[in-house]
DOSE-380871 format. One line per field, with one value per residue (C-alpha): residue in one letter; x, y, z. Coordinates in steps of 0.001 Angstrom, whole numbers, padded with zeros to 6 digits. Example, Ala and Ser with C-alpha at 12.3 -4.5 7.8 and 13.67 -1.06 7.14 Angstrom:
BEGIN
r <- (A, S)
east <- (012300, 013670)
north <- (-004500, -001060)
up <- (007800, 007140)
***
This chain:
BEGIN
r <- (M, S, Q, S, I, P, S, F, D, Q, L, P, D, A, A, F, V, R, E, A, Q, L, V, R, N, C, R, R, P, E, V, P, A, P, L, P, F, S, P, A, T, L, W, R, M, V, K, L, G, R, F, P, K, P, S, K, L, S, D, R, V, T, A, W, R, V, G, D, V, R, A, W, L, R, A, A, A, E, H, G, R, S, E, V)
east <- (020338, 017792, 016782, 014869, 013060, 013108, 012260, 009339, 010928, 013585, 010266, 010043, 006649, 005068, 006372, 002639, 002814, 000459, -001142, 001618, 004038, 001686, 000289, 001414, 001411, 000260, 002705, 005817, 005216, 008916, 008804, 007773, 004973, 004423, 000444, -000346, -003703, -004863, -005609, -009157, -009181, -006572, -009990, -012972, -010798, -010842, -014495, -015390, -013133, -010636, -007689, -006526, -008256, -006376, -005204, -006251, -003528, -004335, -007542, -005464, -003081, -004570, -001856, -001513, 000985, 003712, 003046, -000614, 000557, 002892, 000678, -002263, 000661, 001348, -001971, -002459, 000761, -000350, -004094, -004822, -005878, -009122, -009752, -008451)
north <- (-011944, -011798, -007834, -006919, -004914, -002245, -001612, 001174, 003605, 003757, 004218, 007619, 009164, 008973, 004800, 002786, 000099, -003189, -005210, -007337, -004884, -003281, -005562, -008630, -011694, -014674, -017022, -014850, -012720, -012517, -009983, -006237, -004526, -001123, -001520, -003606, -005740, -007368, -007482, -007518, -004453, -002707, -003015, -002757, 000374, 001690, 000696, 003523, 006145, 005350, 004578, 006103, 004574, 002830, 003507, 000926, 000761, -001607, -004386, -006563, -004074, -001770, -000505, 003025, 005937, 005710, 009002, 008225, 005453, 007878, 010996, 008300, 006987, 010760, 011434, 007675, 008344, 011881, 011910, 008010, 004788, 005153, 008525, 008526)
up <- (-013151, -010888, -009832, -006049, -006197, -004084, -000668, -000056, 001520, -001731, -004123, -005476, -004761, -008142, -008184, -008734, -005546, -006636, -003370, -002795, -002332, 000562, 002498, 004574, 002916, 006007, 004006, 004425, 007013, 007698, 004678, 005965, 004571, 005002, 006105, 009289, 007948, 005022, 001757, 002781, 004738, 002577, 000203, 002920, 003336, 000086, 000036, 002635, 002106, 003788, 002024, -001046, -004530, -006054, -009676, -012711, -015535, -017462, -017442, -015189, -013281, -010186, -008167, -006186, -006004, -003371, -002660, -001986, 000613, 002272, 002814, 004259, 006740, 008092, 008575, 010643, 012531, 012989, 013406, 014555, 012675, 013744, 012620, 008924)
***
Protein backbone atom coordinates (compact mmCIF):
# COMPACT_ATOMS: atom_id res chain seq x y z
CA MET A 1 0.00 0.00 0.00
CA SER A 2 1.36 3.39 -0.97
CA GLN A 3 1.51 6.07 1.71
CA SER A 4 1.50 9.69 0.65
CA ILE A 5 3.64 12.26 2.37
CA PRO A 6 1.49 14.85 4.17
CA SER A 7 1.63 18.33 2.72
CA PHE A 8 3.63 20.97 4.54
CA ASP A 9 0.43 22.62 5.77
CA GLN A 10 -0.72 19.40 7.45
CA LEU A 11 2.48 18.78 9.42
CA PRO A 12 2.79 19.74 13.10
CA ASP A 13 5.32 22.43 14.04
CA ALA A 14 7.52 19.82 15.75
CA ALA A 15 7.86 17.76 12.55
CA PHE A 16 11.01 17.82 10.45
CA VAL A 17 11.21 18.37 6.69
CA ARG A 18 14.11 17.82 4.36
CA GLU A 19 15.32 20.02 1.54
CA ALA A 20 13.29 18.18 -1.11
CA GLN A 21 10.08 18.99 0.79
CA LEU A 22 10.93 22.70 1.07
CA VAL A 23 12.14 23.89 -2.32
CA ARG A 24 10.86 23.50 -5.83
CA ASN A 25 12.14 20.69 -7.99
CA CYS A 26 12.96 21.86 -11.52
CA ARG A 27 12.21 18.36 -12.81
CA ARG A 28 8.73 18.41 -11.28
CA PRO A 29 7.57 22.04 -11.36
CA GLU A 30 3.93 21.01 -10.89
CA VAL A 31 4.68 19.88 -7.32
CA PRO A 32 4.13 22.83 -4.96
CA ALA A 33 6.82 23.79 -2.46
CA PRO A 34 6.58 26.11 0.55
CA LEU A 35 9.73 28.05 -0.41
CA PRO A 36 9.92 29.96 -3.69
CA PHE A 37 13.60 29.37 -4.39
CA SER A 38 16.14 26.74 -5.42
CA PRO A 39 18.22 24.43 -3.20
CA ALA A 40 21.31 26.57 -3.87
CA THR A 41 19.51 29.69 -2.67
CA LEU A 42 18.24 27.85 0.41
CA TRP A 43 21.78 26.90 1.45
CA ARG A 44 23.13 30.36 0.63
CA MET A 45 20.48 31.91 2.88
CA VAL A 46 21.31 29.45 5.68
CA LYS A 47 25.01 30.33 5.36
CA LEU A 48 24.22 34.06 5.50
CA GLY A 49 21.97 33.61 8.54
CA ARG A 50 18.85 34.66 6.61
CA PHE A 51 17.11 31.29 6.98
CA PRO A 52 16.99 28.95 10.02
CA LYS A 53 19.79 26.44 10.31
CA PRO A 54 18.76 22.82 9.87
CA SER A 55 19.21 20.08 12.44
CA LYS A 56 21.56 17.20 11.78
CA LEU A 57 19.39 14.16 12.54
CA SER A 58 22.10 11.66 11.60
CA ASP A 59 25.33 11.57 9.59
CA ARG A 60 23.42 11.72 6.32
CA VAL A 61 20.13 13.38 7.28
CA THR A 62 19.67 17.13 7.64
CA ALA A 63 16.21 18.60 8.20
CA TRP A 64 14.39 21.73 9.33
CA ARG A 65 11.70 22.00 11.99
CA VAL A 66 8.40 22.88 10.36
CA GLY A 67 7.75 25.48 13.07
CA ASP A 68 11.02 27.28 12.27
CA VAL A 69 10.18 27.37 8.56
CA ARG A 70 6.66 28.64 9.26
CA ALA A 71 8.04 31.38 11.52
CA TRP A 72 10.44 32.44 8.76
CA LEU A 73 7.60 32.47 6.21
CA ARG A 74 5.48 34.66 8.53
CA ALA A 75 8.37 37.08 9.08
CA ALA A 76 9.09 37.20 5.34
CA ALA A 77 5.44 38.00 4.63
CA GLU A 78 5.37 40.75 7.27
CA HIS A 79 8.72 42.40 6.53
CA GLY A 80 9.48 41.50 2.95
CA ARG A 81 11.92 38.76 1.95
CA SER A 82 14.87 41.09 1.46
CA GLU A 83 14.87 42.08 5.12
CA VAL A 84 14.56 38.56 6.57
